[in-house]
Structures are given as C-alpha cells and as structure tokens.
gemmi code that builds the backbone of each chain (N, CA, C; Angstrom):
import gemmi

chains = {
    "A": [
        ("ALA", (2.026, 6.546, 4.384), (1.879, 6.078, 3.006), (0.478, 6.417, 2.502)),
        ("ALA", (0.386, 6.682, 1.200), (-0.908, 7.031, 0.629), (-1.821, 5.816, 0.669)),
        ("GLY", (-3.099, 6.076, 0.943), (-4.074, 4.997, 0.965), (-5.099, 5.205, -0.122)),
        ("VAL", (-6.064, 4.308, -0.178), (-7.161, 4.431, -1.125), (-8.082, 5.561, -0.655)),
        ("ILE", (-8.445, 6.416, -1.583), (-9.311, 7.542, -1.252), (-10.677, 7.330, -1.899)),
        ("GLN", (-11.712, 7.541, -1.126), (-13.059, 7.433, -1.666), (-13.807, 8.729, -1.388)),
        ("SER", (-14.607, 9.114, -2.359), (-15.448, 10.281, -2.147), (-16.796, 10.094, -2.823)),
        ("PRO", (-17.848, 10.668, -2.253), (-17.843, 11.294, -0.937), (-17.801, 10.247, 0.169)),
        ("ARG", (-17.634, 10.656, 1.383), (-17.633, 9.703, 2.482), (-19.057, 9.364, 2.905)),
        ("HIS", (-19.943, 10.326, 2.749), (-21.353, 10.119, 3.085), (-22.204, 10.720, 1.968)),
        ("LEU", (-23.319, 10.039, 1.704), (-24.190, 10.508, 0.624), (-25.621, 10.142, 0.972)),
        ("ILE", (-26.496, 11.119, 0.845), (-27.919, 10.877, 1.074), (-28.654, 11.173, -0.216)),
        ("LYS", (-29.422, 10.203, -0.673), (-30.181, 10.347, -1.907), (-31.618, 9.894, -1.660)),
        ("GLU", (-32.485, 10.272, -2.590), (-33.865, 9.799, -2.524), (-34.057, 8.711, -3.569)),
        ("LYS", (-35.105, 7.941, -3.362), (-35.433, 6.859, -4.309), (-35.506, 7.397, -5.722)),
        ("ARG", (-35.011, 6.595, -6.642), (-35.033, 6.885, -8.079), (-33.984, 7.914, -8.498)),
        ("GLU", (-33.240, 8.456, -7.562), (-32.154, 9.370, -7.938), (-30.931, 8.579, -8.384)),
        ("THR", (-29.915, 9.317, -8.841), (-28.667, 8.685, -9.232), (-27.552, 9.122, -8.284)),
        ("ALA", (-26.513, 8.319, -8.233), (-25.357, 8.636, -7.395), (-24.088, 8.190, -8.105)),
        ("THR", (-23.023, 8.935, -7.881), (-21.714, 8.560, -8.422), (-20.706, 8.530, -7.286)),
        ("LEU", (-20.084, 7.379, -7.124), (-19.060, 7.196, -6.094), (-17.705, 7.141, -6.776)),
        ("LYS", (-16.720, 7.779, -6.168), (-15.393, 7.825, -6.767), (-14.362, 7.118, -5.897)),
        ("CYS", (-13.390, 6.570, -6.565), (-12.330, 5.829, -5.880), (-10.992, 6.188, -6.512)),
        ("TYR", (-10.035, 6.551, -5.682), (-8.684, 6.852, -6.140), (-7.745, 5.826, -5.521)),
        ("PRO", (-7.218, 4.928, -6.327), (-6.398, 3.840, -5.776), (-5.053, 4.343, -5.265)),
        ("ILE", (-4.375, 3.474, -4.563), (-3.020, 3.774, -4.124), (-2.160, 3.989, -5.366)),
        ("PRO", (-1.292, 5.008, -5.362), (-0.454, 5.248, -6.535), (0.268, 3.996, -7.020)),
        ("ARG", (0.235, 3.801, -8.311), (0.849, 2.674, -9.031), (0.016, 1.395, -8.961)),
        ("HIS", (-1.062, 1.400, -8.209), (-1.953, 0.233, -8.231), (-2.793, 0.280, -9.505)),
        ("ASP", (-2.912, -0.872, -10.173), (-3.582, -0.896, -11.462), (-4.920, -1.633, -11.426)),
        ("THR", (-5.281, -2.151, -10.281), (-6.508, -2.933, -10.165), (-7.400, -2.324, -9.092)),
        ("VAL", (-8.673, -2.190, -9.418), (-9.650, -1.610, -8.499), (-10.816, -2.574, -8.345)),
        ("TYR", (-11.292, -2.710, -7.123), (-12.432, -3.579, -6.813), (-13.492, -2.747, -6.095)),
        ("TRP", (-14.746, -3.055, -6.346), (-15.852, -2.431, -5.621), (-16.612, -3.499, -4.842)),
        ("TYR", (-16.937, -3.167, -3.586), (-17.702, -4.060, -2.723), (-18.846, -3.284, -2.088)),
        ("GLN", (-19.921, -3.997, -1.802), (-21.077, -3.408, -1.122), (-21.281, -4.148, 0.200)),
        ("GLN", (-21.434, -3.395, 1.273), (-21.679, -4.017, 2.569), (-22.958, -3.455, 3.182)),
        ("GLY", (-24.004, -4.266, 3.205), (-25.250, -3.863, 3.827), (-25.134, -3.905, 5.342)),
        ("PRO", (-26.079, -3.311, 6.046), (-26.034, -3.278, 7.507), (-25.937, -4.678, 8.097)),
        ("GLY", (-24.921, -4.903, 8.923), (-24.751, -6.193, 9.569), (-24.370, -7.324, 8.637)),
        ("GLN", (-23.984, -6.996, 7.421), (-23.651, -8.026, 6.425), (-22.149, -8.044, 6.139)),
        ("ASP", (-21.727, -9.114, 5.467), (-20.343, -9.142, 5.010), (-20.246, -8.418, 3.667)),
        ("PRO", (-19.081, -7.930, 3.327), (-18.916, -7.249, 2.032), (-19.172, -8.204, 0.866)),
        ("GLN", (-19.854, -7.701, -0.150), (-20.159, -8.480, -1.351), (-19.461, -7.836, -2.542)),
        ("PHE", (-18.773, -8.651, -3.314), (-18.044, -8.157, -4.474), (-19.011, -7.690, -5.551)),
        ("LEU", (-18.745, -6.523, -6.118), (-19.580, -5.992, -7.192), (-18.903, -6.122, -8.548)),
        ("ILE", (-17.707, -5.529, -8.668), (-17.057, -5.466, -9.972), (-15.601, -5.082, -9.772)),
        ("SER", (-14.756, -5.437, -10.746), (-13.347, -5.062, -10.656), (-12.815, -4.668, -12.026)),
        ("PHE", (-11.731, -3.906, -12.006), (-11.092, -3.435, -13.221), (-9.586, -3.614, -13.103)),
        ("TYR", (-8.990, -4.007, -14.224), (-7.535, -4.106, -14.314), (-7.110, -3.384, -15.572)),
        ("GLU", (-6.222, -2.439, -15.418), (-5.736, -1.667, -16.554), (-6.906, -1.126, -17.391)),
        ("LYS", (-7.876, -0.564, -16.718), (-9.018, 0.123, -17.329), (-10.021, -0.800, -18.015)),
        ("MET", (-9.814, -2.092, -17.899), (-10.763, -3.040, -18.483), (-11.456, -3.800, -17.345)),
        ("GLN", (-12.734, -4.070, -17.522), (-13.438, -4.862, -16.523), (-12.826, -6.245, -16.449)),
        ("SER", (-12.474, -6.665, -15.246), (-11.812, -7.957, -15.098), (-12.708, -9.016, -14.489)),
        ("ASP", (-13.690, -8.604, -13.704), (-14.596, -9.580, -13.089), (-15.866, -8.859, -12.683)),
        ("LYS", (-16.924, -9.612, -12.600), (-18.216, -9.038, -12.265), (-18.899, -9.938, -11.255)),
        ("GLY", (-19.453, -9.310, -10.226), (-20.144, -10.089, -9.200), (-21.611, -9.747, -9.186)),
        ("SER", (-22.138, -9.545, -7.995), (-23.574, -9.323, -7.835), (-23.916, -7.843, -7.998)),
        ("ILE", (-23.562, -7.294, -9.124), (-23.831, -5.879, -9.369), (-25.131, -5.742, -10.145)),
        ("PRO", (-26.080, -4.952, -9.639), (-27.358, -4.794, -10.358), (-27.132, -4.122, -11.709)),
        ("ASP", (-28.046, -4.372, -12.622), (-27.959, -3.738, -13.943), (-28.081, -2.219, -13.853)),
        ("ARG", (-28.660, -1.724, -12.771), (-28.813, -0.277, -12.578), (-27.470, 0.400, -12.255)),
        ("PHE", (-26.493, -0.410, -11.937), (-25.173, 0.117, -11.590), (-24.220, -0.090, -12.762)),
        ("SER", (-23.314, 0.845, -12.931), (-22.242, 0.666, -13.898), (-20.978, 1.268, -13.308)),
        ("ALA", (-19.858, 0.879, -13.833), (-18.600, 1.402, -13.326), (-17.575, 1.439, -14.430)),
        ("GLN", (-16.554, 2.230, -14.219), (-15.447, 2.256, -15.159), (-14.177, 2.696, -14.451)),
        ("GLN", (-13.068, 2.392, -15.103), (-11.768, 2.833, -14.606), (-11.168, 3.738, -15.669)),
        ("PHE", (-10.644, 4.852, -15.224), (-10.156, 5.867, -16.144), (-8.643, 5.739, -16.365)),
        ("SER", (-8.140, 6.584, -17.285), (-6.725, 6.482, -17.662), (-5.799, 6.752, -16.486)),
        ("ASP", (-6.258, 7.513, -15.489), (-5.410, 7.765, -14.321), (-5.655, 6.708, -13.233)),
        ("TYR", (-6.371, 5.657, -13.595), (-6.674, 4.495, -12.738), (-7.743, 4.749, -11.673)),
        ("HIS", (-8.252, 5.979, -11.586), (-9.339, 6.127, -10.644), (-10.588, 5.482, -11.219)),
        ("SER", (-11.529, 5.169, -10.371), (-12.723, 4.453, -10.805), (-13.965, 5.163, -10.266)),
        ("GLU", (-15.041, 5.038, -11.011), (-16.318, 5.592, -10.577), (-17.397, 4.526, -10.670)),
        ("LEU", (-18.231, 4.500, -9.659), (-19.379, 3.586, -9.615), (-20.627, 4.447, -9.762)),
        ("ASN", (-21.346, 4.235, -10.849), (-22.551, 4.999, -11.125), (-23.769, 4.158, -10.786)),
        ("MET", (-24.648, 4.756, -10.000), (-25.819, 4.029, -9.518), (-27.065, 4.816, -9.909)),
        ("SER", (-27.962, 4.179, -10.638), (-29.166, 4.883, -11.083), (-30.412, 4.220, -10.496)),
        ("SER", (-31.515, 4.951, -10.590), (-32.806, 4.443, -10.074), (-32.633, 3.843, -8.684)),
        ("LEU", (-32.050, 4.624, -7.804), (-31.719, 4.117, -6.473), (-32.948, 3.584, -5.748)),
        ("GLU", (-32.700, 2.501, -5.019), (-33.743, 1.869, -4.226), (-33.327, 1.912, -2.757)),
        ("LEU", (-34.327, 1.755, -1.873), (-34.032, 1.773, -0.444), (-32.967, 0.730, -0.093)),
        ("GLY", (-33.044, -0.419, -0.752), (-32.116, -1.510, -0.471), (-30.689, -1.249, -0.900)),
        ("ASP", (-30.468, -0.153, -1.617), (-29.105, 0.208, -2.017), (-28.351, 0.890, -0.890)),
        ("SER", (-29.056, 1.226, 0.183), (-28.398, 1.843, 1.335), (-27.369, 0.869, 1.893)),
        ("ALA", (-26.120, 1.303, 1.929), (-25.038, 0.407, 2.332), (-23.741, 1.189, 2.392)),
        ("LEU", (-22.705, 0.495, 2.841), (-21.339, 1.004, 2.737), (-20.755, 0.471, 1.443)),
        ("TYR", (-20.167, 1.334, 0.657), (-19.551, 0.918, -0.596), (-18.041, 1.118, -0.460)),
        ("PHE", (-17.341, 0.008, -0.588), (-15.890, 0.042, -0.454), (-15.230, -0.115, -1.811)),
        ("CYS", (-14.157, 0.592, -1.959), (-13.262, 0.398, -3.075), (-11.961, -0.157, -2.503)),
        ("ALA", (-11.348, -1.058, -3.227), (-10.048, -1.588, -2.848), (-9.143, -1.549, -4.067)),
        ("SER", (-7.846, -1.453, -3.818), (-6.911, -1.473, -4.938), (-5.775, -2.445, -4.659)),
        ("SER", (-5.164, -2.877, -5.731), (-4.010, -3.768, -5.599), (-3.158, -3.645, -6.855)),
        ("LEU", (-1.950, -4.180, -6.754), (-1.107, -4.380, -7.926), (-1.479, -5.741, -8.489)),
        ("GLU", (-1.704, -5.828, -9.774), (-2.235, -7.053, -10.357), (-1.450, -8.285, -9.966)),
        ("ALA", (-0.160, -8.111, -9.850), (0.673, -9.268, -9.542), (0.670, -9.617, -8.066)),
        ("GLN", (0.133, -8.772, -7.258), (0.109, -9.020, -5.824), (-1.309, -9.322, -5.376)),
        ("GLU", (-1.430, -9.999, -4.256), (-2.723, -10.496, -3.857), (-3.447, -9.622, -2.851)),
        ("THR", (-2.716, -8.836, -2.084), (-3.349, -8.076, -1.014), (-4.142, -6.908, -1.575)),
        ("GLN", (-5.384, -6.787, -1.156), (-6.217, -5.664, -1.532), (-6.257, -4.678, -0.369)),
        ("TYR", (-6.079, -3.429, -0.702), (-6.104, -2.376, 0.305), (-7.410, -1.606, 0.152)),
        ("PHE", (-8.155, -1.533, 1.227), (-9.487, -0.949, 1.182), (-9.481, 0.518, 1.555)),
        ("GLY", (-10.365, 1.251, 0.895), (-10.614, 2.626, 1.264), (-11.548, 2.696, 2.461)),
        ("PRO", (-11.828, 3.907, 2.941), (-12.669, 4.080, 4.127), (-14.153, 3.853, 3.857)),
        ("GLY", (-14.506, 3.798, 2.580), (-15.900, 3.526, 2.236), (-16.731, 4.789, 2.052)),
        ("THR", (-17.789, 4.646, 1.276), (-18.814, 5.682, 1.134), (-20.096, 5.119, 1.721)),
        ("ARG", (-20.640, 5.843, 2.677), (-21.915, 5.403, 3.272), (-23.053, 6.060, 2.517)),
        ("LEU", (-23.825, 5.252, 1.816), (-24.961, 5.744, 1.035), (-26.254, 5.451, 1.765)),
        ("LEU", (-27.055, 6.467, 1.914), (-28.377, 6.308, 2.518), (-29.413, 6.739, 1.490)),
        ("VAL", (-30.314, 5.839, 1.166), (-31.380, 6.151, 0.209), (-32.687, 6.281, 0.982)),
        ("LEU", (-33.301, 7.442, 0.847), (-34.539, 7.704, 1.600), (-35.776, 7.566, 0.735)),
    ],
    "B": [
        ("SER", (-24.153, -15.721, 3.284), (-22.828, -15.437, 2.747), (-22.530, -16.352, 1.555)),
        ("GLN", (-21.792, -15.830, 0.587), (-21.451, -16.636, -0.576), (-20.445, -17.709, -0.213)),
        ("GLN", (-19.753, -17.501, 0.891), (-18.616, -18.349, 1.133), (-18.901, -19.454, 2.131)),
        ("GLY", (-19.345, -19.110, 3.272), (-19.511, -20.128, 4.292), (-19.719, -19.475, 5.629)),
        ("GLU", (-19.253, -20.135, 6.638), (-19.549, -19.690, 7.976), (-18.316, -19.185, 8.689)),
        ("GLU", (-18.525, -18.210, 9.564), (-17.497, -17.867, 10.520), (-18.024, -18.225, 11.895)),
        ("ASP", (-17.129, -18.666, 12.712), (-17.532, -19.214, 13.994), (-16.540, -18.745, 15.051)),
        ("PRO", (-16.953, -18.175, 16.173), (-18.340, -17.859, 16.482), (-18.778, -16.560, 15.789)),
        ("GLN", (-20.058, -16.273, 15.820), (-20.529, -15.009, 15.259), (-20.175, -13.860, 16.186)),
        ("ALA", (-20.129, -14.145, 17.489), (-19.759, -13.122, 18.456), (-18.929, -13.769, 19.544)),
        ("LEU", (-17.938, -13.038, 20.029), (-17.019, -13.555, 21.044), (-16.697, -12.435, 22.012)),
        ("SER", (-16.882, -12.710, 23.293), (-16.580, -11.713, 24.318), (-15.566, -12.291, 25.290)),
        ("ILE", (-14.447, -11.607, 25.452), (-13.382, -12.100, 26.323), (-12.830, -10.963, 27.171)),
        ("GLN", (-12.006, -11.318, 28.142), (-11.336, -10.326, 28.973), (-9.975, -10.001, 28.381)),
        ("GLU", (-9.550, -8.789, 28.624), (-8.224, -8.369, 28.178), (-7.177, -9.356, 28.684)),
        ("GLY", (-6.221, -9.677, 27.824), (-5.177, -10.616, 28.192), (-5.457, -12.039, 27.750)),
        ("GLU", (-6.718, -12.356, 27.521), (-7.066, -13.702, 27.057), (-6.788, -13.815, 25.559)),
        ("ASN", (-6.781, -15.060, 25.096), (-6.620, -15.300, 23.659), (-7.993, -15.401, 22.994)),
        ("ALA", (-8.061, -14.977, 21.756), (-9.306, -15.060, 20.987), (-9.065, -15.905, 19.745)),
        ("THR", (-9.923, -16.884, 19.534), (-9.812, -17.735, 18.348), (-11.088, -17.640, 17.531)),
        ("MET", (-10.907, -17.345, 16.249), (-12.041, -17.259, 15.321), (-11.799, -18.235, 14.189)),
        ("ASN", (-12.860, -18.878, 13.752), (-12.756, -19.882, 12.714), (-13.553, -19.476, 11.480)),
        ("CYS", (-13.110, -19.979, 10.363), (-13.724, -19.636, 9.085), (-13.745, -20.873, 8.212)),
        ("SER", (-14.872, -21.136, 7.572), (-14.925, -22.236, 6.612), (-15.304, -21.669, 5.253)),
        ("TYR", (-14.857, -22.338, 4.216), (-15.144, -21.857, 2.869), (-15.532, -23.034, 1.983)),
        ("LYS", (-16.021, -22.715, 0.786), (-16.640, -23.771, -0.023), (-15.820, -24.176, -1.243)),
        ("THR", (-15.074, -23.244, -1.824), (-14.408, -23.542, -3.092), (-12.902, -23.665, -2.898)),
        ("SER", (-12.214, -24.119, -3.934), (-10.756, -24.126, -3.866), (-10.265, -22.679, -3.890)),
        ("ILE", (-9.132, -22.441, -3.266), (-8.655, -21.070, -3.115), (-7.203, -20.924, -3.521)),
        ("ASN", (-6.836, -19.697, -3.843), (-5.450, -19.326, -4.061), (-4.835, -18.855, -2.749)),
        ("ASN", (-5.595, -18.083, -2.016), (-5.160, -17.641, -0.699), (-6.366, -17.277, 0.150)),
        ("LEU", (-6.122, -17.111, 1.434), (-7.164, -16.697, 2.366), (-6.620, -15.525, 3.158)),
        ("GLN", (-7.447, -14.522, 3.337), (-7.000, -13.306, 4.017), (-7.926, -12.997, 5.183)),
        ("TRP", (-7.385, -12.379, 6.202), (-8.174, -11.929, 7.331), (-8.144, -10.406, 7.367)),
        ("TYR", (-9.328, -9.834, 7.611), (-9.482, -8.396, 7.694), (-10.159, -8.047, 9.018)),
        ("ARG", (-9.905, -6.843, 9.449), (-10.515, -6.313, 10.656), (-11.328, -5.086, 10.270)),
        ("GLN", (-12.470, -4.909, 10.936), (-13.299, -3.742, 10.660), (-13.856, -3.211, 11.964)),
        ("ASN", (-13.507, -1.982, 12.274), (-14.146, -1.311, 13.385), (-15.520, -0.845, 12.914)),
        ("SER", (-16.428, -0.702, 13.821), (-17.835, -0.473, 13.503), (-18.024, 0.603, 12.440)),
        ("GLY", (-18.580, 0.201, 11.296), (-18.903, 1.144, 10.245), (-17.707, 1.774, 9.563)),
        ("ARG", (-16.530, 1.248, 9.811), (-15.329, 1.830, 9.221), (-14.783, 0.932, 8.113)),
        ("GLY", (-13.602, 1.295, 7.622), (-13.006, 0.533, 6.537), (-12.431, -0.794, 6.986)),
        ("LEU", (-12.092, -1.616, 5.999), (-11.518, -2.933, 6.255), (-9.995, -2.822, 6.250)),
        ("VAL", (-9.385, -3.329, 7.296), (-7.933, -3.283, 7.426), (-7.365, -4.681, 7.225)),
        ("HIS", (-6.448, -4.810, 6.291), (-5.845, -6.111, 6.008), (-4.931, -6.514, 7.154)),
        ("LEU", (-5.118, -7.742, 7.648), (-4.311, -8.236, 8.755), (-3.225, -9.197, 8.286)),
        ("ILE", (-3.620, -10.212, 7.547), (-2.673, -11.260, 7.210), (-3.209, -12.071, 6.038)),
        ("LEU", (-2.310, -12.580, 5.225), (-2.656, -13.410, 4.078), (-1.925, -14.726, 4.197)),
        ("ILE", (-2.628, -15.814, 3.947), (-1.999, -17.129, 3.952), (-2.318, -17.806, 2.629)),
        ("ARG", (-1.308, -18.330, 1.978), (-1.496, -18.943, 0.677), (-1.945, -20.396, 0.821)),
        ("SER", (-2.473, -20.942, -0.240), (-3.054, -22.284, -0.167), (-2.010, -23.355, 0.119)),
        ("ASN", (-0.745, -23.054, -0.150), (0.298, -24.051, 0.124), (0.961, -23.833, 1.484)),
        ("GLU", (0.421, -22.910, 2.262), (0.935, -22.661, 3.608), (-0.034, -23.220, 4.635)),
        ("ARG", (0.496, -23.581, 5.789), (-0.354, -24.166, 6.834), (-0.495, -23.248, 8.036)),
        ("GLU", (0.523, -22.416, 8.235), (0.495, -21.540, 9.397), (1.300, -20.289, 9.096)),
        ("LYS", (0.839, -19.179, 9.687), (1.549, -17.934, 9.492), (1.383, -17.068, 10.732)),
        ("HIS", (2.431, -16.309, 11.038), (2.402, -15.464, 12.230), (2.658, -14.024, 11.825)),
        ("SER", (2.027, -13.112, 12.566), (2.321, -11.693, 12.404), (2.022, -11.024, 13.727)),
        ("GLY", (3.076, -10.695, 14.465), (2.885, -10.092, 15.786), (2.078, -10.996, 16.695)),
        ("ARG", (0.958, -10.505, 17.196), (0.111, -11.302, 18.077), (-0.898, -12.162, 17.316)),
        ("LEU", (-0.805, -12.161, 16.008), (-1.734, -12.925, 15.178), (-1.107, -14.226, 14.720)),
        ("ARG", (-1.914, -15.284, 14.763), (-1.495, -16.564, 14.211), (-2.649, -17.105, 13.376)),
        ("VAL", (-2.351, -17.431, 12.138), (-3.372, -17.949, 11.234), (-2.987, -19.361, 10.814)),
        ("THR", (-3.965, -20.246, 10.803), (-3.749, -21.587, 10.278), (-4.704, -21.812, 9.107)),
        ("LEU", (-4.306, -22.700, 8.230), (-5.123, -23.032, 7.074), (-5.101, -24.531, 6.866)),
        ("ASP", (-6.277, -25.135, 6.764), (-6.408, -26.561, 6.476), (-7.227, -26.695, 5.201)),
        ("THR", (-6.552, -26.856, 4.086), (-7.254, -26.898, 2.800), (-8.065, -28.180, 2.639)),
        ("SER", (-7.694, -29.252, 3.348), (-8.469, -30.496, 3.249), (-9.833, -30.330, 3.907)),
        ("LYS", (-9.882, -29.501, 4.947), (-11.151, -29.241, 5.629), (-11.766, -27.918, 5.176)),
        ("LYS", (-11.083, -27.216, 4.286), (-11.548, -25.902, 3.824), (-11.866, -25.008, 5.012)),
        ("SER", (-10.879, -24.868, 5.882), (-11.102, -24.038, 7.065), (-9.829, -23.320, 7.466)),
        ("SER", (-10.028, -22.218, 8.191), (-8.912, -21.421, 8.680), (-9.269, -20.913, 10.062)),
        ("SER", (-8.249, -20.624, 10.842), (-8.495, -20.018, 12.143), (-7.553, -18.839, 12.337)),
        ("LEU", (-8.058, -17.855, 13.062), (-7.263, -16.679, 13.436), (-7.189, -16.647, 14.952)),
        ("LEU", (-5.991, -16.643, 15.465), (-5.762, -16.550, 16.907), (-5.132, -15.209, 17.213)),
        ("ILE", (-5.749, -14.476, 18.118), (-5.159, -13.232, 18.625), (-4.739, -13.513, 20.063)),
        ("THR", (-3.451, -13.401, 20.326), (-2.967, -13.685, 21.666), (-2.916, -12.409, 22.497)),
        ("ALA", (-3.015, -12.586, 23.812), (-2.897, -11.466, 24.749), (-3.743, -10.287, 24.292)),
        ("SER", (-5.028, -10.523, 24.147), (-5.917, -9.517, 23.548), (-5.944, -8.223, 24.362)),
        ("ARG", (-6.250, -7.150, 23.643), (-6.355, -5.820, 24.239), (-7.726, -5.240, 23.930)),
        ("ALA", (-8.166, -4.287, 24.705), (-9.463, -3.658, 24.447), (-9.515, -3.085, 23.035)),
        ("ALA", (-8.370, -2.616, 22.540), (-8.311, -2.033, 21.205), (-8.506, -3.064, 20.099)),
        ("ASP", (-8.485, -4.354, 20.438), (-8.730, -5.401, 19.441), (-10.224, -5.561, 19.166)),
        ("THR", (-11.051, -4.907, 19.947), (-12.495, -4.982, 19.742), (-12.850, -4.510, 18.340)),
        ("ALA", (-13.468, -5.395, 17.570), (-13.786, -5.115, 16.168), (-14.485, -6.334, 15.587)),
        ("SER", (-14.885, -6.220, 14.324), (-15.358, -7.391, 13.573), (-14.203, -7.918, 12.741)),
        ("TYR", (-14.104, -9.230, 12.680), (-13.023, -9.873, 11.937), (-13.634, -10.732, 10.839)),
        ("PHE", (-13.167, -10.514, 9.617), (-13.681, -11.239, 8.462), (-12.559, -12.041, 7.814)),
        ("CYS", (-12.898, -13.267, 7.400), (-11.993, -13.962, 6.502), (-12.511, -13.749, 5.082)),
        ("ALA", (-11.606, -13.810, 4.137), (-11.978, -13.626, 2.738), (-11.091, -14.511, 1.879)),
        ("THR", (-11.698, -15.183, 0.912), (-10.928, -16.075, 0.056), (-10.777, -15.488, -1.336)),
        ("ASP", (-9.644, -15.780, -1.923), (-9.318, -15.376, -3.291), (-9.086, -16.674, -4.056)),
        ("ASN", (-9.935, -16.921, -5.055), (-9.801, -18.177, -5.804), (-9.126, -17.963, -7.145)),
        ("GLN", (-8.214, -17.007, -7.188), (-7.402, -16.665, -8.359), (-8.111, -15.746, -9.328)),
        ("GLY", (-9.361, -15.423, -9.066), (-10.037, -14.448, -9.909), (-9.757, -13.034, -9.452)),
        ("GLY", (-9.161, -12.899, -8.267), (-8.855, -11.583, -7.732), (-9.909, -11.095, -6.764)),
        ("LYS", (-11.184, -11.343, -7.074), (-12.222, -10.848, -6.173), (-12.161, -11.630, -4.864)),
        ("LEU", (-12.509, -10.958, -3.785), (-12.538, -11.584, -2.476), (-13.971, -11.981, -2.131)),
        ("ILE", (-14.109, -13.183, -1.580), (-15.406, -13.637, -1.091), (-15.296, -13.698, 0.420)),
        ("PHE", (-16.120, -12.899, 1.085), (-16.021, -12.734, 2.519), (-16.928, -13.708, 3.271)),
        ("GLY", (-16.490, -14.062, 4.468), (-17.335, -14.777, 5.407), (-18.195, -13.774, 6.164)),
        ("GLN", (-19.010, -14.304, 7.049), (-19.989, -13.451, 7.732), (-19.385, -12.611, 8.845)),
        ("GLY", (-18.217, -12.944, 9.283), (-17.556, -12.131, 10.298), (-17.817, -12.575, 11.718)),
        ("THR", (-16.848, -12.307, 12.564), (-16.960, -12.544, 13.999), (-16.813, -11.210, 14.705)),
        ("GLU", (-17.776, -10.897, 15.574), (-17.688, -9.673, 16.374), (-16.958, -9.985, 17.670)),
        ("LEU", (-15.790, -9.414, 17.814), (-14.979, -9.641, 19.002), (-15.104, -8.451, 19.939)),
        ("SER", (-15.401, -8.748, 21.185), (-15.441, -7.717, 22.216), (-14.443, -8.086, 23.295)),
        ("VAL", (-13.479, -7.202, 23.525), (-12.461, -7.426, 24.546), (-12.711, -6.437, 25.679)),
        ("LYS", (-13.014, -6.974, 26.834), (-13.362, -6.113, 27.970), (-12.138, -5.829, 28.815)),
        ("PRO", (-11.945, -4.565, 29.180), (-10.768, -4.196, 29.971), (-10.863, -4.732, 31.399)),
    ],
}
model = gemmi.Model(1)
for chain_id, residues in chains.items():
    chain = gemmi.Chain(chain_id)
    for i, (resn, *xyz) in enumerate(residues, 1):
        res = gemmi.Residue()
        res.name, res.seqid = resn, gemmi.SeqId(i, " ")
        for name, pos in zip(("N", "CA", "C"), xyz):
            atom = gemmi.Atom()
            atom.name, atom.element = name, gemmi.Element(name[0])
            atom.pos, atom.b_iso = gemmi.Position(*pos), 0.0
            res.add_atom(atom)
        chain.add_residue(res)
    model.add_chain(chain)
structure = gemmi.Structure()
structure.add_model(model)
structure.setup_entities()
C-alpha cells in the first residue's frame, strides 16, 4: 500500500539559509500534519492542514511557514535556519474522519 | 514533554519476556495511540484506544486505558529481539494533533 512520502530524506544547510521540505500524503488522505523531533526528544506538533486550510498550529516558529496544495501535498518552508532547527521532520496524513495518523519516513535536517 | 511522563524511560529484557510500558497524560482525550520508532526512523502506528474503551488487543500487544488516572499501559508479550525500539504514546484531544510522551527505549536481548 502507498505510504506517506517525504522529500528530501536528508538535508544539510548552513545557518541563515532556507529549506523546503515536501510531503505527499497517502492517496485520498485530506489532512496533513507536521512534527519536529529533536535528538533524543519526543515529536512536537508544528502545524496541520485539512482540505488546504490550516486546521491547527503548535510550536512552529515564525520563521517557518507551510501550506497544503490542491493535490493535497504539503510543503514546510523554513527560513533563517538556526543550529537548533537540526531535527527529524515528520509529516503524517489521515482522513479527516478517521483518527489514525500515518507517518512518513521523515526528513533529517542538519544545520551547520 | 507537553504531555506527561512515560515510564520507564528505558527497559531491557530477555527475549520471551513480557514488556510493560506506562504513559500518563494531562488533558482530557479523544483517544490515545501507541507508536513505535526504530532509531532515527519513522513512527509506526501500533494501536489506538478510544476514551470510552478500557482495553484493546492486537496480536502480541495489549493496551489499557484508565481515564480516571489519565494513564495507559502497553504490554508486549513474548518479546522478540526485533521488538527493540522506542515506544511512544500520543494523545489526541479532538483537535487532531497528537501530543507525544517522552518515549520508552525497549531493548530485547536474544
């Protein structure tokens, strides 16, 4: 069965650069969630979208923005990167009416 | 963690033994979910238990939920070396977003 696809899988950036992470949800899933997991930490919710509209917002820095497109894929844009942004970034998708979130493999971002 | 504690933080057992992990949370919930994560990899959904359920089984997994104590436990029976991973509980309070616990690192020795 098709799973959540994230790209790139690994990304190395320098401080103050920008990065764009992409997420392709499971076909027919209309809800996308973004989570950040720092080293040795639990995943922290960043932001979510339902039917291309932002549905909830968590601990997402103002330097980050995200959107969901008409084909339901989502992009997380990160600007003015800081060393502390180094983390695993997960995207998850679900059907709005269902509760289970299916996670992608994550993008490992390293900021030097 | 935004949510609460997972207990223990690390657990080491022998293959064939049972592993029990506990999770506490702070707010009212719609459901509680358990996820597994191999080192640095993605999160795999294991089981979901709704707030009106007390116990649920899936293969070698047994989950209990006590909403009066705001706690849940995950039992893995007859553990295998391949069960070695981090296990996270996560709560959904009807907003859709998941709030994760700190995780338990399980090591199953052959």
